[in-house]
N, C-alpha and C positions, 0 to 999 in steps of 0.2 A: 774809108780806105782800110783795108785789112793790114795786119801787122806785116813787116818785112819778111818775118819768119813765120808765115801762116802755117805751114806744114808742122813746124816744131810746136806751135801754139796749140794745135789740135792734138798732137801726140800727148802733150802735158795734160790737157783736159781729159783725155781718155784715161790715161794712167792714173790720174788723180781721182777720177770717179770711182774706180775700183777700190782705191784705198778707203774711200769714205763708206762704201757698202760694208766693208769689213769692220771698220772702226765703229760705225753706228750700230751694227748688229751686236757687237760686243757690249756697248753702252746700254743698249735697251734690254738685251736678253741674257746677260750674264747671270741675272738673279734666278731665272729659270733653271739654269744649269746648277747653280749652287743649292737651290731648294731640293732638287733631285739628289744631289750628292749628300746632303745632310740626312735625307730620308734613308739612303742606302747605308749611311754611317750608324743607323739605329736610333737616331734622336726621335723623341716623341713629337706629336703634331704641334704642341705649344712651343717646343724648343726650336723647331725647324726654321720658322719664319724669322725669329729673333737672331739665331746664330747665322743664318745666311745673310741677313741684313748687315750684321757686323763684319763678317768676312768680306762682303761686297764693298762696304765703306773703306775698310782698310786697304783692300786691293786697289781701289781707286785712288786713295791717298798715295800709295806706292808708286802707281803709274804716273801720277802727276808730279811727284817728287822727282822721280828719275827724269822726266821730261823737262822739268824746270832747271835742273842743273846741267844736264847733258849738253845742250846746244853751246853754252858758254865755254865749258871746260873740254869738251871732246869734239862735237860736231863741227863747230866753226874752224878750230885749228886744222882738223882733217880735211874739211872743204877747201880750205886754202892750199893745201898740198896736192889734192887729187881731183878737185872740182866738186861742185855742189851736187850735180846729178849723180855722179858715181857714189858720193857719200850717201845720198838719199836712197838709191836702190840698195846699197849694202844694208842700210838701216832697216829697210822694209823687209829684206830677206831675214834679217835677225828677228824682226817682229813676227814674221811667219813662223819661224822656228819656236818662238815663245808661245804662240797660239797652238802649234801642233803639239807642243809638250803638254799644254793643258788638255788638249783633246785626248791624247793617249796616256798620260800619266798622273793627272791631277786628281788623286783620290783623297788627299788631305788638304787642309787649308795651307799649310806651310809650303807644300809643293806648288799650290795654286799661286801663292805670294811670289815664289821664285821666278815662275814662268811669266807672271804679270810684270815683274821687274825687267825681265828680258824684253817683253813686248814694249815696255816703256822707252826703250832705245829707239824703236821705230816711231813711237808717238812723239818723242821729242823732235825728231826730224820732220814729221808730218806738220807740226805746229810752228816750225821755223824756216825750213828751207824751200818749200814750193813757191811761196810768194816772192822770195828773193830770186829764184830761178826764173820766174815769169817776168820779173823786172829787167832781167837781162835780155829777154827775147821780144820785148814789146816796144812800140813807138811811145816814148815817154810823154808826148803831148796829149795822148789819148789813154793814158794809164787807167783813169777812172772807169771808162767804158769797158776796157778789156778785163779789168779786175772784177767788174760787175758780172761779166759773162763767165769768168773763172769761178765765181762763187756759185753759179749753177752746177759746177762740178762737185760741190758739196751738198747743195740742197737737194737736187734730184736723186742722188744715191741715198740720202737720208729718207727720202720718201720710199724708195725701193726696199730699204732695210726695214722701214716701219710697217710696210704692207705686205710685200711679197715674202720677204724672209720671215715675217712673223707668221704667215700662213704655214709655211713649211715647218717652222720650229713648233708651232702649236700642234701640228698633226704628227710629230715625230715622238716615238716612244722614249728614245734616248735623247736627252737634251744636250748631250755632248756635241750634237750637230751644230750648236751655236758656234762652237770654236772650230768645227770642221769648215763651216762657211767662212769664218774669219780667216783661217789658214789659206784656203783656196783663193779668195779674193784679194788678199794682200800679196800672195805670191804671184798671181797674175799681174797685179799692179807693178810689182818689182820687175817683172819680165818686160812689161811695156815701157817702163822707164829706161830700159837698156837701149831702146831705140831713140831716145832723146839726146840730142847732141850735148856732150859735156864740155863746158868751158871753164878753164882754170882761171 
């Protein structure tokens, strides 16, 4: 038997899939972008890999730090006031702004860190709210089955990011395209979440 809210369930799966294409593209290919930026900053070949690796590690620490503290102190209180779906798509639009800032403006590590921190707002929502939203919309007696299907909206987009996006990025002269892809896919995800019923 399908969930009572089958249509809502399918909307969530589609919206969440686009989120993971964007997120996984960043996780896999951010280093490509940073290597090119370090080269443009005039570092020699020996310094490029080391510096890019350090910037990448610190950026992911900032992303993780923001996403760890945000749900408890910001996202959960906001979700109680305006609903989880609305909170989630606002966070995704902020994440898209963070990615677009990197795409257009991140020519130094400091600027990169600032926009990664902004993107962390969306990442904090991605790791906390979708599962809670799903639990509102599913038959509780078959939660395991439906959450297993829900996980496909993570795994399949990861494969798309690994293979198809990898082909595009490898062939692109300007590796800023990494964050162009992130911006577009996260923005599409936010737009799709607009069509999911918001329950307070």
